[in-house]
Predicted model as a PDB file, atoms N, CA, C, CB and O in Angstrom, pLDDT in the B-factor column:
MODEL        1                                                                  
ATOM      1  N   MET A   1      36.317 109.130  65.931  1.00 53.00           N  
ATOM      2  CA  MET A   1      35.686 109.369  67.207  1.00 53.00           C  
ATOM      3  C   MET A   1      36.419 108.824  68.500  1.00 53.00           C  
ATOM      4  CB  MET A   1      34.348 108.778  67.135  1.00 53.00           C  
ATOM      5  O   MET A   1      36.757 109.558  69.429  1.00 53.00           O  
ATOM      6  N   LEU A   2      36.612 107.567  68.464  1.00 58.00           N  
ATOM      7  CA  LEU A   2      36.935 106.903  69.864  1.00 58.00           C  
ATOM      8  C   LEU A   2      38.526 106.635  70.023  1.00 58.00           C  
ATOM      9  CB  LEU A   2      36.101 105.405  70.008  1.00 58.00           C  
ATOM     10  O   LEU A   2      39.101 106.215  71.027  1.00 58.00           O  
ATOM     11  N   TYR A   3      39.114 107.004  68.707  1.00 59.00           N  
ATOM     12  CA  TYR A   3      40.642 106.365  68.663  1.00 59.00           C  
ATOM     13  C   TYR A   3      41.506 107.454  69.123  1.00 59.00           C  
ATOM     14  CB  TYR A   3      41.187 105.843  67.099  1.00 59.00           C  
ATOM     15  O   TYR A   3      41.300 108.641  68.870  1.00 59.00           O  
ATOM     16  N   GLY A   4      42.540 106.966  69.850  1.00 62.00           N  
ATOM     17  CA  GLY A   4      43.593 107.728  70.624  1.00 62.00           C  
ATOM     18  C   GLY A   4      43.285 107.487  72.303  1.00 62.00           C  
ATOM     19  O   GLY A   4      43.951 108.005  73.200  1.00 62.00           O  
ATOM     20  N   ARG A   5      42.370 106.773  72.456  1.00 70.00           N  
ATOM     21  CA  ARG A   5      42.152 106.550  73.652  1.00 70.00           C  
ATOM     22  C   ARG A   5      41.986 105.016  73.763  1.00 70.00           C  
ATOM     23  CB  ARG A   5      41.063 107.354  74.098  1.00 70.00           C  
ATOM     24  O   ARG A   5      41.890 104.415  72.693  1.00 70.00           O  
ATOM     25  N   GLY A   6      41.939 104.309  74.892  1.00 87.00           N  
ATOM     26  CA  GLY A   6      41.757 102.934  75.023  1.00 87.00           C  
ATOM     27  C   GLY A   6      40.276 102.237  74.735  1.00 87.00           C  
ATOM     28  O   GLY A   6      39.351 101.993  75.510  1.00 87.00           O  
ATOM     29  N   VAL A   7      40.427 102.016  73.310  1.00 90.00           N  
ATOM     30  CA  VAL A   7      39.400 101.357  72.619  1.00 90.00           C  
ATOM     31  C   VAL A   7      39.129  99.730  72.690  1.00 90.00           C  
ATOM     32  CB  VAL A   7      39.645 101.710  71.319  1.00 90.00           C  
ATOM     33  O   VAL A   7      39.980  98.884  72.415  1.00 90.00           O  
ATOM     34  N   LYS A   8      38.229  99.550  72.971  1.00 93.00           N  
ATOM     35  CA  LYS A   8      37.613  98.044  73.218  1.00 93.00           C  
ATOM     36  C   LYS A   8      36.457  97.567  72.110  1.00 93.00           C  
ATOM     37  CB  LYS A   8      36.849  98.009  74.801  1.00 93.00           C  
ATOM     38  O   LYS A   8      35.369  98.110  71.914  1.00 93.00           O  
ATOM     39  N   THR A   9      37.043  96.326  71.407  1.00 94.00           N  
ATOM     40  CA  THR A   9      36.149  95.913  70.674  1.00 94.00           C  
ATOM     41  C   THR A   9      35.104  94.938  71.460  1.00 94.00           C  
ATOM     42  CB  THR A   9      36.811  95.351  69.576  1.00 94.00           C  
ATOM     43  O   THR A   9      35.486  93.847  71.883  1.00 94.00           O  
ATOM     44  N   GLU A  10      33.723  95.407  71.635  1.00 95.00           N  
ATOM     45  CA  GLU A  10      32.968  94.338  72.613  1.00 95.00           C  
ATOM     46  C   GLU A  10      32.416  93.279  71.889  1.00 95.00           C  
ATOM     47  CB  GLU A  10      31.781  94.937  73.438  1.00 95.00           C  
ATOM     48  O   GLU A  10      32.172  92.219  72.464  1.00 95.00           O  
ATOM     49  N   ARG A  11      32.157  93.453  70.523  1.00 96.00           N  
ATOM     50  CA  ARG A  11      31.266  92.382  69.661  1.00 96.00           C  
ATOM     51  C   ARG A  11      32.142  92.627  68.248  1.00 96.00           C  
ATOM     52  CB  ARG A  11      29.281  92.813  69.516  1.00 96.00           C  
ATOM     53  O   ARG A  11      32.832  93.598  67.938  1.00 96.00           O  
ATOM     54  N   HIS A  12      31.857  91.371  67.494  1.00 96.00           N  
ATOM     55  CA  HIS A  12      32.271  91.400  66.055  1.00 96.00           C  
ATOM     56  C   HIS A  12      31.504  90.256  65.607  1.00 96.00           C  
ATOM     57  CB  HIS A  12      33.888  91.284  65.743  1.00 96.00           C  
ATOM     58  O   HIS A  12      31.348  89.217  66.250  1.00 96.00           O  
ATOM     59  N   TRP A  13      31.020  90.525  64.424  1.00 95.00           N  
ATOM     60  CA  TRP A  13      30.291  89.473  63.637  1.00 95.00           C  
ATOM     61  C   TRP A  13      30.723  89.727  62.314  1.00 95.00           C  
ATOM     62  CB  TRP A  13      28.716  89.498  63.748  1.00 95.00           C  
ATOM     63  O   TRP A  13      31.132  90.807  61.887  1.00 95.00           O  
ATOM     64  N   TRP A  14      30.598  88.587  61.646  1.00 94.00           N  
ATOM     65  CA  TRP A  14      30.944  88.421  60.242  1.00 94.00           C  
ATOM     66  C   TRP A  14      29.895  87.703  59.439  1.00 94.00           C  
ATOM     67  CB  TRP A  14      32.216  87.696  60.126  1.00 94.00           C  
ATOM     68  O   TRP A  14      29.208  86.890  60.058  1.00 94.00           O  
ATOM     69  N   ASN A  15      29.628  87.906  57.940  1.00 93.00           N  
ATOM     70  CA  ASN A  15      28.597  87.171  57.318  1.00 93.00           C  
ATOM     71  C   ASN A  15      28.948  85.725  57.096  1.00 93.00           C  
ATOM     72  CB  ASN A  15      28.252  87.797  56.065  1.00 93.00           C  
ATOM     73  O   ASN A  15      28.009  84.971  56.839  1.00 93.00           O  
ATOM     74  N   GLY A  16      30.188  85.219  57.160  1.00 91.00           N  
ATOM     75  CA  GLY A  16      30.054  83.868  56.770  1.00 91.00           C  
ATOM     76  C   GLY A  16      30.591  84.097  55.251  1.00 91.00           C  
ATOM     77  O   GLY A  16      30.824  83.052  54.644  1.00 91.00           O  
ATOM     78  N   ASN A  17      30.755  84.959  54.752  1.00 91.00           N  
ATOM     79  CA  ASN A  17      31.179  84.997  53.333  1.00 91.00           C  
ATOM     80  C   ASN A  17      32.299  85.161  53.203  1.00 91.00           C  
ATOM     81  CB  ASN A  17      30.682  85.825  52.581  1.00 91.00           C  
ATOM     82  O   ASN A  17      32.571  86.304  53.569  1.00 91.00           O  
ATOM     83  N   ARG A  18      33.550  84.384  52.713  1.00 90.00           N  
ATOM     84  CA  ARG A  18      35.066  84.213  52.640  1.00 90.00           C  
ATOM     85  C   ARG A  18      35.759  85.249  51.287  1.00 90.00           C  
ATOM     86  CB  ARG A  18      35.374  82.389  52.346  1.00 90.00           C  
ATOM     87  O   ARG A  18      36.935  85.593  51.167  1.00 90.00           O  
ATOM     88  N   THR A  19      34.647  85.563  50.417  1.00 92.00           N  
ATOM     89  CA  THR A  19      35.035  86.445  49.340  1.00 92.00           C  
ATOM     90  C   THR A  19      35.206  87.941  49.853  1.00 92.00           C  
ATOM     91  CB  THR A  19      33.960  86.361  48.201  1.00 92.00           C  
ATOM     92  O   THR A  19      34.581  88.469  50.772  1.00 92.00           O  
ATOM     93  N   LEU A  20      36.275  88.553  48.988  1.00 90.00           N  
ATOM     94  CA  LEU A  20      36.252  90.098  49.339  1.00 90.00           C  
ATOM     95  C   LEU A  20      34.919  90.911  48.983  1.00 90.00           C  
ATOM     96  CB  LEU A  20      37.447  90.813  48.542  1.00 90.00           C  
ATOM     97  O   LEU A  20      34.349  91.717  49.719  1.00 90.00           O  
ATOM     98  N   ARG A  21      34.563  90.534  47.735  1.00 90.00           N  
ATOM     99  CA  ARG A  21      33.478  91.345  47.581  1.00 90.00           C  
ATOM    100  C   ARG A  21      32.007  91.025  48.571  1.00 90.00           C  
ATOM    101  CB  ARG A  21      33.218  91.220  46.062  1.00 90.00           C  
ATOM    102  O   ARG A  21      31.167  91.888  48.827  1.00 90.00           O  
ATOM    103  N   GLY A  22      31.962  89.887  48.936  1.00 91.00           N  
ATOM    104  CA  GLY A  22      30.788  89.230  49.726  1.00 91.00           C  
ATOM    105  C   GLY A  22      31.060  89.672  51.184  1.00 91.00           C  
ATOM    106  O   GLY A  22      30.070  89.991  51.843  1.00 91.00           O  
ATOM    107  N   ARG A  23      32.212  89.729  51.741  1.00 93.00           N  
ATOM    108  CA  ARG A  23      32.209  89.901  53.190  1.00 93.00           C  
ATOM    109  C   ARG A  23      31.748  90.976  53.631  1.00 93.00           C  
ATOM    110  CB  ARG A  23      33.320  89.806  53.730  1.00 93.00           C  
ATOM    111  O   ARG A  23      31.821  92.063  53.057  1.00 93.00           O  
ATOM    112  N   ARG A  24      31.092  90.692  54.991  1.00 94.00           N  
ATOM    113  CA  ARG A  24      30.695  92.014  55.754  1.00 94.00           C  
ATOM    114  C   ARG A  24      30.942  92.008  57.098  1.00 94.00           C  
ATOM    115  CB  ARG A  24      29.297  92.347  55.651  1.00 94.00           C  
ATOM    116  O   ARG A  24      30.726  90.886  57.558  1.00 94.00           O  
ATOM    117  N   ASP A  25      31.327  92.840  57.964  1.00 95.00           N  
ATOM    118  CA  ASP A  25      31.925  92.812  59.270  1.00 95.00           C  
ATOM    119  C   ASP A  25      31.041  93.557  59.903  1.00 95.00           C  
ATOM    120  CB  ASP A  25      33.319  93.286  59.425  1.00 95.00           C  
ATOM    121  O   ASP A  25      30.508  94.399  59.180  1.00 95.00           O  
ATOM    122  N   VAL A  26      30.649  93.536  61.168  1.00 96.00           N  
ATOM    123  CA  VAL A  26      29.897  94.811  62.245  1.00 96.00           C  
ATOM    124  C   VAL A  26      30.572  94.497  63.316  1.00 96.00           C  
ATOM    125  CB  VAL A  26      28.112  94.812  62.643  1.00 96.00           C  
ATOM    126  O   VAL A  26      30.740  93.371  63.783  1.00 96.00           O  
ATOM    127  N   TYR A  27      31.026  95.673  63.770  1.00 96.00           N  
ATOM    128  CA  TYR A  27      31.777  95.793  65.329  1.00 96.00           C  
ATOM    129  C   TYR A  27      31.012  96.636  66.098  1.00 96.00           C  
ATOM    130  CB  TYR A  27      33.329  96.438  65.377  1.00 96.00           C  
ATOM    131  O   TYR A  27      30.202  97.438  65.632  1.00 96.00           O  
ATOM    132  N   ILE A  28      31.297  96.440  67.503  1.00 97.00           N  
ATOM    133  CA  ILE A  28      30.781  97.339  68.338  1.00 97.00           C  
ATOM    134  C   ILE A  28      32.104  97.525  69.377  1.00 97.00           C  
ATOM    135  CB  ILE A  28      29.319  96.793  68.999  1.00 97.00           C  
ATOM    136  O   ILE A  28      32.745  96.672  69.991  1.00 97.00           O  
ATOM    137  N   ARG A  29      32.253  99.079  69.314  1.00 96.00           N  
ATOM    138  CA  ARG A  29      33.555  99.465  70.097  1.00 96.00           C  
ATOM    139  C   ARG A  29      33.277 100.457  71.132  1.00 96.00           C  
ATOM    140  CB  ARG A  29      34.665 100.059  69.167  1.00 96.00           C  
ATOM    141  O   ARG A  29      32.372 101.262  70.912  1.00 96.00           O  
ATOM    142  N   THR A  30      34.014 100.521  72.378  1.00 96.00           N  
ATOM    143  CA  THR A  30      33.917 101.367  73.461  1.00 96.00           C  
ATOM    144  C   THR A  30      34.829 101.736  73.940  1.00 96.00           C  
ATOM    145  CB  THR A  30      33.364 101.046  74.287  1.00 96.00           C  
ATOM    146  O   THR A  30      35.662 100.834  74.035  1.00 96.00           O  
ATOM    147  N   ASP A  31      35.159 102.686  74.340  1.00 92.00           N  
ATOM    148  CA  ASP A  31      36.313 103.414  75.243  1.00 92.00           C  
ATOM    149  C   ASP A  31      35.977 103.364  76.868  1.00 92.00           C  
ATOM    150  CB  ASP A  31      36.435 105.123  74.768  1.00 92.00           C  
ATOM    151  O   ASP A  31      36.696 103.636  77.830  1.00 92.00           O  
ATOM    152  N   GLY A  32      34.705 102.943  76.799  1.00 89.00           N  
ATOM    153  CA  GLY A  32      34.123 103.014  78.357  1.00 89.00           C  
ATOM    154  C   GLY A  32      33.116 104.100  78.630  1.00 89.00           C  
ATOM    155  O   GLY A  32      32.346 104.132  79.590  1.00 89.00           O  
ATOM    156  N   GLU A  33      33.220 104.986  77.664  1.00 90.00           N  
ATOM    157  CA  GLU A  33      32.401 106.053  77.627  1.00 90.00           C  
ATOM    158  C   GLU A  33      31.489 106.504  76.477  1.00 90.00           C  
ATOM    159  CB  GLU A  33      33.134 106.946  77.877  1.00 90.00           C  
ATOM    160  O   GLU A  33      30.460 107.141  76.700  1.00 90.00           O  
ATOM    161  N   SER A  34      31.880 106.166  75.263  1.00 93.00           N  
ATOM    162  CA  SER A  34      31.350 106.523  74.042  1.00 93.00           C  
ATOM    163  C   SER A  34      31.372 104.963  73.392  1.00 93.00           C  
ATOM    164  CB  SER A  34      32.283 107.785  73.222  1.00 93.00           C  
ATOM    165  O   SER A  34      32.167 104.070  73.683  1.00 93.00           O  
ATOM    166  N   TRP A  35      30.469 104.918  72.608  1.00 96.00           N  
ATOM    167  CA  TRP A  35      30.085 103.765  72.001  1.00 96.00           C  
ATOM    168  C   TRP A  35      30.015 104.032  70.195  1.00 96.00           C  
ATOM    169  CB  TRP A  35      28.598 103.346  72.740  1.00 96.00           C  
ATOM    170  O   TRP A  35      29.530 105.079  69.767  1.00 96.00           O  
ATOM    171  N   GLU A  36      30.455 103.159  69.422  1.00 96.00           N  
ATOM    172  CA  GLU A  36      30.180 103.094  68.015  1.00 96.00           C  
ATOM    173  C   GLU A  36      30.056 101.875  67.361  1.00 96.00           C  
ATOM    174  CB  GLU A  36      31.065 103.718  67.380  1.00 96.00           C  
ATOM    175  O   GLU A  36      30.506 100.838  67.848  1.00 96.00           O  
ATOM    176  N   VAL A  37      29.408 101.927  66.161  1.00 97.00           N  
ATOM    177  CA  VAL A  37      29.304 100.421  65.303  1.00 97.00           C  
ATOM    178  C   VAL A  37      29.984 100.805  64.293  1.00 97.00           C  
ATOM    179  CB  VAL A  37      27.799  99.760  64.788  1.00 97.00           C  
ATOM    180  O   VAL A  37      29.987 102.007  64.026  1.00 97.00           O  
ATOM    181  N   GLU A  38      30.699  99.912  63.515  1.00 97.00           N  
ATOM    182  CA  GLU A  38      31.406 100.021  62.436  1.00 97.00           C  
ATOM    183  C   GLU A  38      30.797  98.707  61.228  1.00 97.00           C  
ATOM    184  CB  GLU A  38      33.040  99.912  62.978  1.00 97.00           C  
ATOM    185  O   GLU A  38      30.979  97.507  61.432  1.00 97.00           O  
ATOM    186  N   ALA A  39      30.210  99.159  60.232  1.00 96.00           N  
ATOM    187  CA  ALA A  39      29.644  98.255  59.403  1.00 96.00           C  
ATOM    188  C   ALA A  39      30.909  98.404  58.235  1.00 96.00           C  
ATOM    189  CB  ALA A  39      27.952  98.658  58.947  1.00 96.00           C  
ATOM    190  O   ALA A  39      31.434  99.397  57.732  1.00 96.00           O  
ATOM    191  N   ARG A  40      31.104  97.132  58.080  1.00 96.00           N  
ATOM    192  CA  ARG A  40      32.677  97.115  56.806  1.00 96.00           C  
ATOM    193  C   ARG A  40      32.349  96.136  55.990  1.00 96.00           C  
ATOM    194  CB  ARG A  40      34.467  96.643  57.425  1.00 96.00           C  
ATOM    195  O   ARG A  40      31.918  95.046  56.367  1.00 96.00           O  
ATOM    196  N   ALA A  41      32.565  96.525  54.638  1.00 94.00           N  
ATOM    197  CA  ALA A  41      32.032  95.656  53.383  1.00 94.00           C  
ATOM    198  C   ALA A  41      33.511  95.274  52.780  1.00 94.00           C  
ATOM    199  CB  ALA A  41      30.905  96.638  52.128  1.00 94.00           C  
ATOM    200  O   ALA A  41      34.312  96.209  52.786  1.00 94.00           O  
ATOM    201  N   GLY A  42      33.894  94.240  52.352  1.00 94.00           N  
ATOM    202  CA  GLY A  42      35.094  93.844  51.618  1.00 94.00           C  
ATOM    203  C   GLY A  42      36.203  93.496  52.489  1.00 94.00           C  
ATOM    204  O   GLY A  42      37.293  93.706  51.957  1.00 94.00           O  
ATOM    205  N   GLY A  43      36.251  93.072  53.556  1.00 90.00           N  
ATOM    206  CA  GLY A  43      37.119  92.779  54.553  1.00 90.00           C  
ATOM    207  C   GLY A  43      38.293  94.028  54.858  1.00 90.00           C  
ATOM    208  O   GLY A  43      37.900  95.134  54.487  1.00 90.00           O  
ATOM    209  N   ASP A  44      39.354  94.011  55.336  1.00 88.00           N  
ATOM    210  CA  ASP A  44      40.341  95.021  56.032  1.00 88.00           C  
ATOM    211  C   ASP A  44      40.459  96.231  55.063  1.00 88.00           C  
ATOM    212  CB  ASP A  44      41.898  94.336  56.325  1.00 88.00           C  
ATOM    213  O   ASP A  44      40.592  97.409  55.397  1.00 88.00           O  
ATOM    214  N   ALA A  45      40.388  95.738  53.821  1.00 89.00           N  
ATOM    215  CA  ALA A  45      40.788  96.887  52.974  1.00 89.00           C  
ATOM    216  C   ALA A  45      39.508  97.632  52.291  1.00 89.00           C  
ATOM    217  CB  ALA A  45      41.798  96.344  51.831  1.00 89.00           C  
ATOM    218  O   ALA A  45      39.596  98.515  51.438  1.00 89.00           O  
ATOM    219  N   GLY A  46      38.483  97.181  52.752  1.00 93.00           N  
ATOM    220  CA  GLY A  46      37.110  97.327  52.083  1.00 93.00           C  
ATOM    221  C   GLY A  46      36.619  98.737  52.762  1.00 93.00           C  
ATOM    222  O   GLY A  46      37.277  99.393  53.570  1.00 93.00           O  
ATOM    223  N   ARG A  47      35.476  99.019  52.317  1.00 95.00           N  
ATOM    224  CA  ARG A  47      34.723 100.291  52.785  1.00 95.00           C  
ATOM    225  C   ARG A  47      34.212 100.124  54.018  1.00 95.00           C  
ATOM    226  CB  ARG A  47      33.613 100.702  51.932  1.00 95.00           C  
ATOM    227  O   ARG A  47      33.768  99.037  54.386  1.00 95.00           O  
ATOM    228  N   SER A  48      34.229 101.251  54.813  1.00 96.00           N  
ATOM    229  CA  SER A  48      33.552 100.904  56.197  1.00 96.00           C  
ATOM    230  C   SER A  48      32.881 102.457  56.854  1.00 96.00           C  
ATOM    231  CB  SER A  48      34.916 100.150  57.376  1.00 96.00           C  
ATOM    232  O   SER A  48      33.461 103.528  56.670  1.00 96.00           O  
ATOM    233  N   LYS A  49      31.838 102.359  57.475  1.00 96.00           N  
ATOM    234  CA  LYS A  49      31.172 103.450  58.006  1.00 96.00           C  
ATOM    235  C   LYS A  49      31.206 103.189  59.434  1.00 96.00           C  
ATOM    236  CB  LYS A  49      29.787 103.646  57.456  1.00 96.00           C  
ATOM    237  O   LYS A  49      30.985 102.047  59.836  1.00 96.00           O  
ATOM    238  N   ILE A  50      31.467 104.164  60.264  1.00 96.00           N  
ATOM    239  CA  ILE A  50      31.369 104.285  61.716  1.00 96.00           C  
ATOM    240  C   ILE A  50      30.221 105.304  62.262  1.00 96.00           C  
ATOM    241  CB  ILE A  50      32.758 104.745  62.222  1.00 96.00           C  
ATOM    242  O   ILE A  50      30.168 106.492  61.943  1.00 96.00           O  
ATOM    243  N   TYR A  51      29.431 104.734  63.021  1.00 96.00           N  
ATOM    244  CA  TYR A  51      28.223 105.377  63.669  1.00 96.00           C  
ATOM    245  C   TYR A  51      28.585 105.596  65.163  1.00 96.00           C  
ATOM    246  CB  TYR A  51      26.864 104.435  63.519  1.00 96.00           C  
ATOM    247  O   TYR A  51      29.062 104.659  65.804  1.00 96.00           O  
ATOM    248  N   PRO A  52      28.383 106.731  65.700  1.00 96.00           N  
ATOM    249  CA  PRO A  52      28.542 107.086  67.084  1.00 96.00           C  
ATOM    250  C   PRO A  52      27.276 106.330  67.662  1.00 96.00           C  
ATOM    251  CB  PRO A  52      28.587 108.770  67.366  1.00 96.00           C  
ATOM    252  O   PRO A  52      26.410 105.913  66.893  1.00 96.00           O  
ATOM    253  N   CYS A  53      27.191 106.171  68.958  1.00 97.00           N  
ATOM    254  CA  CYS A  53      25.963 105.517  69.535  1.00 97.00           C  
ATOM    255  C   CYS A  53      25.581 106.198  70.863  1.00 97.00           C  
ATOM    256  CB  CYS A  53      26.206 103.956  69.778  1.00 97.00           C  
ATOM    257  O   CYS A  53      26.652 106.496  71.391  1.00 97.00           O  
ATOM    258  N   PRO A  54      24.767 106.507  71.494  1.00 96.00           N  
ATOM    259  CA  PRO A  54      24.800 107.227  73.005  1.00 96.00           C  
ATOM    260  C   PRO A  54      24.912 106.095  74.331  1.00 96.00           C  
ATOM    261  CB  PRO A  54      23.205 108.175  73.216  1.00 96.00           C  
ATOM    262  O   PRO A  54      24.987 106.383  75.525  1.00 96.00           O  
ATOM    263  N   GLY A  55      24.895 104.635  73.667  1.00 96.00           N  
ATOM    264  CA  GLY A  55      25.212 103.843  74.845  1.00 96.00           C  
ATOM    265  C   GLY A  55      25.011 102.358  74.009  1.00 96.00           C  
ATOM    266  O   GLY A  55      24.569 102.135  72.883  1.00 96.00           O  
ATOM    267  N   ARG A  56      25.621 101.303  75.242  1.00 96.00           N  
ATOM    268  CA  ARG A  56      25.603 100.086  74.526  1.00 96.00           C  
ATOM    269  C   ARG A  56      24.240  99.489  73.831  1.00 96.00           C  
ATOM    270  CB  ARG A  56      26.086  99.156  75.455  1.00 96.00           C  
ATOM    271  O   ARG A  56      24.355  98.875  72.770  1.00 96.00           O  
ATOM    272  N   ARG A  57      23.155  99.642  74.336  1.00 97.00           N  
ATOM    273  CA  ARG A  57      21.980  99.091  74.070  1.00 97.00           C  
ATOM    274  C   ARG A  57      21.724  99.694  72.588  1.00 97.00           C  
ATOM    275  CB  ARG A  57      20.881  99.426  75.216  1.00 97.00           C  
ATOM    276  O   ARG A  57      21.388  99.036  71.604  1.00 97.00           O  
ATOM    277  N   SER A  58      21.942 101.005  72.641  1.00 97.00           N  
ATOM    278  CA  SER A  58      21.808 101.683  70.901  1.00 97.00           C  
ATOM    279  C   SER A  58      22.500 101.032  69.999  1.00 97.00           C  
ATOM    280  CB  SER A  58      22.375 103.192  70.622  1.00 97.00           C  
ATOM    281  O   SER A  58      22.066 100.750  68.883  1.00 97.00           O  
ATOM    282  N   ALA A  59      23.814 100.703  70.498  1.00 97.00           N  
ATOM    283  CA  ALA A  59      24.897 100.170  69.594  1.00 97.00           C  
ATOM    284  C   ALA A  59      24.369  98.814  69.259  1.00 97.00           C  
ATOM    285  CB  ALA A  59      26.407 100.110  70.282  1.00 97.00           C  
ATOM    286  O   ALA A  59      24.663  98.448  68.121  1.00 97.00           O  
ATOM    287  N   GLU A  60      23.661  97.979  69.971  1.00 95.00           N  
ATOM    288  CA  GLU A  60      23.372  96.783  69.851  1.00 95.00           C  
ATOM    289  C   GLU A  60      22.245  96.621  68.801  1.00 95.00           C  
ATOM    290  CB  GLU A  60      23.096  96.289  71.109  1.00 95.00           C  
ATOM    291  O   GLU A  60      22.188  95.760  67.924  1.00 95.00           O  
ATOM    292  N   ILE A  61      21.350  97.623  69.059  1.00 95.00           N  
ATOM    293  CA  ILE A  61      20.258  97.545  68.148  1.00 95.00           C  
ATOM    294  C   ILE A  61      20.448  98.196  66.663  1.00 95.00           C  
ATOM    295  CB  ILE A  61      19.122  98.196  68.839  1.00 95.00           C  
ATOM    296  O   ILE A  61      19.613  98.080  65.766  1.00 95.00           O  
ATOM    297  N   LEU A  62      21.782  98.954  66.542  1.00 96.00           N  
ATOM    298  CA  LEU A  62      22.132  99.162  65.260  1.00 96.00           C  
ATOM    299  C   LEU A  62      22.876  98.314  64.603  1.00 96.00           C  
ATOM    300  CB  LEU A  62      22.641 100.161  65.150  1.00 96.00           C  
ATOM    301  O   LEU A  62      22.714  98.173  63.390  1.00 96.00           O  
ATOM    302  N   ALA A  63      23.699  97.695  65.209  1.00 95.00           N  
ATOM    303  CA  ALA A  63      24.454  96.091  64.931  1.00 95.00           C  
ATOM    304  C   ALA A  63      23.460  95.303  64.233  1.00 95.00           C  
ATOM    305  CB  ALA A  63      24.896  95.137  66.425  1.00 95.00           C  
ATOM    306  O   ALA A  63      23.556  94.813  63.108  1.00 95.00           O  
ATOM    307  N   GLY A  64      22.266  95.231  65.237  1.00 92.00           N  
ATOM    308  CA  GLY A  64      21.138  94.205  64.773  1.00 92.00           C  
ATOM    309  C   GLY A  64      20.679  94.276  63.345  1.00 92.00           C  
ATOM    310  O   GLY A  64      20.600  93.343  62.545  1.00 92.00           O  
ATOM    311  N   ALA A  65      20.318  95.852  63.118  1.00 92.00           N  
ATOM    312  CA  ALA A  65      19.826  96.388  61.787  1.00 92.00           C  
ATOM    313  C   ALA A  65      20.574  96.216  60.770  1.00 92.00           C  
ATOM    314  CB  ALA A  65      19.593  97.656  61.764  1.00 92.00           C  
ATOM    315  O   ALA A  65      20.088  95.849  59.700  1.00 92.00           O  
ATOM    316  N   TRP A  66      22.040  96.480  60.943  1.00 89.00           N  
ATOM    317  CA  TRP A  66      22.881  96.018  59.721  1.00 89.00           C  
ATOM    318  C   TRP A  66      23.099  94.673  59.491  1.00 89.00           C  
ATOM    319  CB  TRP A  66      24.135  96.525  59.752  1.00 89.00           C  
ATOM    320  O   TRP A  66      23.457  94.225  58.402  1.00 89.00           O  
ATOM    321  N   MET A  67      22.897  94.024  60.475  1.00 89.00           N  
ATOM    322  CA  MET A  67      22.857  92.427  59.980  1.00 89.00           C  
ATOM    323  C   MET A  67      21.442  92.002  59.758  1.00 89.00           C  
ATOM    324  CB  MET A  67      23.514  91.347  61.126  1.00 89.00           C  
ATOM    325  O   MET A  67      21.306  90.822  59.435  1.00 89.00           O  
ATOM    326  N   ASP A  68      20.415  92.693  59.861  1.00 81.00           N  
ATOM    327  CA  ASP A  68      19.180  92.435  59.276  1.00 81.00           C  
ATOM    328  C   ASP A  68      18.415  91.105  59.961  1.00 81.00           C  
ATOM    329  CB  ASP A  68      19.449  92.254  57.732  1.00 81.00           C  
ATOM    330  O   ASP A  68      17.510  90.382  59.545  1.00 81.00           O  
ATOM    331  N   GLU A  69      19.172  91.117  61.165  1.00 64.00           N  
ATOM    332  CA  GLU A  69      18.802  89.866  61.815  1.00 64.00           C  
ATOM    333  C   GLU A  69      18.496  88.530  61.291  1.00 64.00           C  
ATOM    334  CB  GLU A  69      17.869  90.107  62.403  1.00 64.00           C  
ATOM    335  O   GLU A  69      17.558  87.789  61.585  1.00 64.00           O  
ATOM    336  N   GLN A  70      19.507  88.350  60.418  1.00 65.00           N  
ATOM    337  CA  GLN A  70      19.555  87.142  59.753  1.00 65.00           C  
ATOM    338  C   GLN A  70      20.519  86.151  60.434  1.00 65.00           C  
ATOM    339  CB  GLN A  70      19.925  87.384  58.357  1.00 65.00           C  
ATOM    340  O   GLN A  70      21.452  86.711  61.011  1.00 65.00           O  
ATOM    341  N   SER A  71      20.505  84.711  60.503  1.00 66.00           N  
ATOM    342  CA  SER A  71      21.027  84.058  61.377  1.00 66.00           C  
ATOM    343  C   SER A  71      22.377  83.410  60.623  1.00 66.00           C  
ATOM    344  CB  SER A  71      19.977  83.120  61.964  1.00 66.00           C  
ATOM    345  O   SER A  71      23.057  82.492  61.081  1.00 66.00           O  
ATOM    346  N   ARG A  72      22.562  83.993  59.569  1.00 86.00           N  
ATOM    347  CA  ARG A  72      24.125  83.452  59.018  1.00 86.00           C  
ATOM    348  C   ARG A  72      25.098  84.227  59.179  1.00 86.00           C  
ATOM    349  CB  ARG A  72      24.288  83.184  57.606  1.00 86.00           C  
ATOM    350  O   ARG A  72      26.062  84.175  58.415  1.00 86.00           O  
ATOM    351  N   TRP A  73      25.020  85.268  60.409  1.00 90.00           N  
ATOM    352  CA  TRP A  73      25.824  85.951  60.931  1.00 90.00           C  
ATOM    353  C   TRP A  73      26.462  85.137  62.017  1.00 90.00           C  
ATOM    354  CB  TRP A  73      25.256  87.094  61.275  1.00 90.00           C  
ATOM    355  O   TRP A  73      25.722  84.520  62.783  1.00 90.00           O  
ATOM    356  N   GLN A  74      27.750  85.075  62.158  1.00 90.00           N  
ATOM    357  CA  GLN A  74      28.625  84.444  63.158  1.00 90.00           C  
ATOM    358  C   GLN A  74      29.351  85.348  64.263  1.00 90.00           C  
ATOM    359  CB  GLN A  74      29.663  83.737  62.400  1.00 90.00           C  
ATOM    360  O   GLN A  74      30.006  86.316  63.875  1.00 90.00           O  
ATOM    361  N   ILE A  75      29.261  85.082  65.527  1.00 88.00           N  
ATOM    362  CA  ILE A  75      30.066  85.857  66.351  1.00 88.00           C  
ATOM    363  C   ILE A  75      31.746  85.504  66.333  1.00 88.00           C  
ATOM    364  CB  ILE A  75      29.453  85.674  67.754  1.00 88.00           C  
ATOM    365  O   ILE A  75      32.202  84.360  66.334  1.00 88.00           O  
ATOM    366  N   MET A  76      32.556  86.773  66.316  1.00 91.00           N  
ATOM    367  CA  MET A  76      34.060  86.350  66.069  1.00 91.00           C  
ATOM    368  C   MET A  76      34.489  86.519  67.715  1.00 91.00           C  
ATOM    369  CB  MET A  76      35.064  87.524  64.785  1.00 91.00           C  
ATOM    370  O   MET A  76      33.690  86.903  68.569  1.00 91.00           O  
ATOM    371  N   ALA A  77      35.580  86.240  67.926  1.00 76.00           N  
ATOM    372  CA  ALA A  77      36.182  86.646  69.387  1.00 76.00           C  
ATOM    373  C   ALA A  77      36.680  87.938  69.328  1.00 76.00           C  
ATOM    374  CB  ALA A  77      37.368  85.733  69.913  1.00 76.00           C  
ATOM    375  O   ALA A  77      37.340  88.405  68.400  1.00 76.00           O  
ATOM    376  N   PRO A  78      36.359  88.477  70.306  1.00 66.00           N  
ATOM    377  CA  PRO A  78      36.963  90.054  70.290  1.00 66.00           C  
ATOM    378  C   PRO A  78      38.366  90.320  70.137  1.00 66.00           C  
ATOM    379  CB  PRO A  78      36.687  90.765  71.560  1.00 66.00           C  
ATOM    380  O   PRO A  78      38.777  91.481  70.129  1.00 66.00           O  
TER     381      PRO A  78                                                      
ENDMDL                                                                          
END                                                                             
């Protein structure tokens, strides 16, 4: 959706699990107009799903739902 334009990762969280099987990452990205949330399981080579969002707030809500509001998630530097 956003690729091919200047895409910026606004937020990145991971669940703190270092195993490939248990690792989960959640990203919020934007190109300045469009927003998306990526939910990834299994590290860089794992499975992922990308969901378009109408704006920043909806992306934050969706990312929070993917993380199930659990405190073990850690913010990573973008």
